N, C-alpha and C positions, 0 to 999 in steps of 0.2 A: 354391581356398581359399576358406573362408565369410567372406564381406563381413562387417566391423565396423562395428556402428549404433551413434550417439549419437540420442538423443531429446532436445528441448529444449522448457521447458513453463513459461509464464509465468500465475503465479499475480496475481489481482488484490484492489488493495484500497483500499476506495471510504474515502473524508473528506469529511465534513460540514461545513466551517469557518462557515459562516453559519445560525445557528437560526431557522428558521421560526416564524413569530408564531404564538402560541396565542391561539385565540379560544375565549374564556369562552362555556359553554353560556348560554342566558336562563336557563333555571331552576336558573343555578349562580350565585344574587347574592353569595355567601359567596366565591366570586373576586376573587383579587388586580387582575387582569384588568377590573373592573369598578369605576366613579368615579361615587360618589354626587355628583348634579350640585344637588341640592335640598337645602339647610343643616340643614331639618328630619328629612331621616334620618339615621338613623347607618350608619354605615360598615359592610360587611361582608353585608347582605342582608336589611334589615326594620326593625322597630320604627318602622313609619310614622307620625309622630306628627299627618300634616298627611292631607287626602284626596286631595290632587295631591300627584304627585312625579314626578322622570324621574328616569332614570341613563341612563350614557353609556358602552360598554364604549373600549378604548383605540386603535380603528381608526374610530371617531368614529360607530357607528350610535347612535339615538335610540330610543330604549323608553319609551313614557310610559303612563300607566294609571292607574286609583284603587286606592284599599285601602279598606275598613272594619274592619279587623281592626289591632291594633298589631301584628301581623306579617308582615308581607306573604311571600307565598310564591308563586314562579313558577310558572307551566306550563310544559310540554314545547310550542314553537311559538308560546311566546309571543315577539316582537320579532322581529329577524332574525338569524342565523348566517351566518358567510361562512366556507366551508370554506377553508383553506390546504394549500396542497402546495408542499414543494421539496422535488425528490428525483431521486436517477439510480438506475438501472440498466443493469445491464453485464454479459457473460460472467464468469464466475466462474474462469474460466484461457483461456489462449491457445496453441495446440500449434502447431508448426512440423511434427511427425510424427517419423518415424523417418530417419537419413540414414544412408549409409554414408561411414567416413572417408575423406577425401581427402589425396591428398599435393598438394593446391593448393587453395586457398580457396574458397570455395562461399557462393553469396547464396540466401537462404532468403527465401519470403513466407508471412505472416499475416496475418487479417484480427481485428481488435478490433471485432465486430459483434456487433449493434447497441447502441450506446448511447445510451438514451434521457434526455430531461433536461425536466423538467416546473418547471414555474413561475407558480402562479397565486397567489400573494402577496397581491395587489393593493397595493403599496408603491412598483412601478414604481423598484425597485434594480437597477441593473446588477450582474451576476453573471458569471463564466467558469468552463470546467471546463479543469482542466490536469491532465498527465501528465508521472508522474516514474518513471525504473524501474531496478533494480540490474542487477550485471554478472550473466551465466549463468553458474554453477559447476557443477563435481561435483567428488567426489574419489576416488580409487580406492583399492583395500587396502593395508595396510603390505606392505612385498617387505622380506625379509631381504637385504643385501648381505654381511655379515660377522658370525663368528661362529656358534655355534650354538644362539642362543635364539631363539626364533619367538614370544615370547609378548607381543610388543609390537600392540595394536590403535588405533585411532583414531574417536573421536566425534565429533558436532557438525555445522553445517551450514557450509560453507567459504563464506566470504562473495564472496573475490575481494580481487586489488588491483587500484586505477583504473589504473595506467599499463599493465601486462604484457596483451597478448591472443594468448596462447599455453599450452600445455601445459607444466608445472614440476614442481616438487617440492619437497618439505620434506625435510631430511636429520637425522637422529637419531642420535647417535654416544656410547656411555659413554665417559667421561672418567675417573674412580675405580669401582673394582670392587665391590661388593658386593651387600647385598639389597637388596628397595624399601625408602627411607627411608634408608637410607645410601649406597648406589650413585649417583653424580653423573653428568652428560650437558651436553653442548652440542647443538644445533640451528640449521640455517640455513634461512632462508625463502624462497620464492621469487625474491626479488629482492639475495640473496646477504649480508642482515646473517646474522650470527652471533652466538648469544645463548648463554654460557658457563657452566659451575660451576652448572649446576640441579641442585634435588635429585629423586632420581627419587619417584615416589608414584604412587599408584591412577590420578588424574588430573590431567594438567597441561594448563593450556592454553597452547596456543602464541600464535596469532595469527589475526587473520580467520576468528574462529568453531570453529578445530577445536582439539582437545583429545588427547594421547597417553596411553594407560592403559598402564601397567605391571604385569604379574599377579606374580605372586610367584616367584620365581627367583633363582638367582644372576646375578647380571650381571659380565661381564668387561670390564677395558678394551679400548675398540677393539669391541666391539660395536657393529653400524652398521645401518639399515634407512633406506628412504628411503618416504614418502607422496607420492604423485602426486596432483597438483591439475590443475586444469585453470576457464580464467576466459575467456568471450567477452564481449570489452568492450562496455558500453552505448554507447560512444564511435565503434563501424561499426555502431548500430540508426538507421535513418530511419524516420521516421514522416509519411507521407502522408495526413492527414484528406481524405475527399472531402465536398462540399457537403453542407449540412444537409438533411434534410428536414420540413417544417412539417406535425406533423400537425394541430393546430389555436392558434390565435392569432395574434399579428401575426409578421412576418417579418425585423423588424430583428436579424438573427442572422446571425454571421460565423464560417466555419472557420477554422481556425487555419494556420498556414503550413507548407509540409514543411519538414523540416531534420530532422537530426542529433543527437541527445544529445550534452551535453556536461558537464563537472562536474570535482572535483578531492574528491569522496569517495565512500561508499559508493551511495549514492544520486545520482541526476546530478541537473541542474538541470532545471526544469519548461519543459513546452511547452505553449502551449495549445491545446486540440482545438477549442473553439467559447466564442462570447462573446457578451454581448447587445450591444445596444445602450447608448451611453452614459447614456440614459434607463432601462433596463432593458426587456427585452422578456418578454412573458407568452403563455405558449402550451405546448406539449409538442413537442419537438422530437427527431428521430431524427438521432444523426452515425455514417456509418463511419471506421474507420479502418488504413490498408493500415500495414502493420510490414514492412519489409525489414533485415533482419540479414544483415550480412557476417559469414561462420564462417571464422576461420584456419586453415590446412591442419593435419593432422597432429592433428587433435583423439585426446582421451580418450575410450573408448568408453563409455558409461553413460549416464544420464540429466542433463542440464545444470537446471538450477532456477533464475528469478528471480523478481522481483517488479515488479508498475506499480502504480503508485499514481494513483488519480485523486482528484482533489481539483475539489469543488464550492463555489467561495464567490463 
C-alpha cells in the first residue's frame, strides 16, 4: 500500500513597527525635516534676506553657506546626508517537507535561516525581533454520510481551533428539506458545539475560516455530510535561536531563549529571536532559528499551512 503523505509549509509575514528616520537631502530645503535656524530666512527653503544663514536638519547636522540671491537653492552634495537603515530580511517560507502519515507522533525539524537585521539609524534606540505563529492546518473534501445529495462543497482557509491538536471534522445535516434558501440545516464544529436551524445558501460561513456551499438541488431532511479538518497546534512548536553573527557594527546583541509557543487565540504569543543592548545596537546581524514541531498521530494527508509573523520594533 502506498504511504500517505502530508506536507507542512509556513509562510512568513514581516512587520516593521518602528519607523526609520527620514533624512532630507541637502538640496531639498522644502522638506519638513529641515529647520530654519536663522530667523531672517523664511521656512521652506529659500527667500534669504541675509547674506549669512544656517539650517539644521532634525538629526543635528549643520549646514552653513552664503546667498547672494533672494532665493537660495541647494546643490547636490551640499552639506552632509546620513543614510539610515532599519530593516529585516528573512526567507519567504519554511518547509518541513513531505512526511508519511504515522500512527504515532513525529518530531519534524526545519530552519528559519537566515534572518538578517540591520540598524544604522544613528539614534541608539533599543530594538527587538519577535516571532509569533499560527496553527498548521488543512482541510479535506466534503464527504457524504447519508442521503443521495453530493452537491455540498467547502471553501476558505481553515484556521484551526486553539486547544485541539488532532484531526477532526465538521458535521452538516439537513433539518428541514427544500431548495436552497428554504431548506435549513444544523452543523457541529470540531469541539462539539452544535448550531441549529441555519438557512441554506450558496455560501454559509461556519467558523474558523470555513464556509460550505449549497448547490441548487432538492435537499431532504437527514441528508448529512462531514468535512474533515486537521490542526497541528503551535503549542507543540519549539523555537531554538542560534547565537547571532555580527556582520559589522557593535556586538551588543543577544539571542532569544529556547522555548515553546503559547497562547489562547489564532496567533500565538510572541517570542524574542534577537534583541539589542538596552542602549541600542548599531550594525548588521544574522540570526538562525531552528523550528522543532511535534506532529500528532494519524494526521490527514494533504498540505498543512501556517503563518509566521516576524516583528522588528
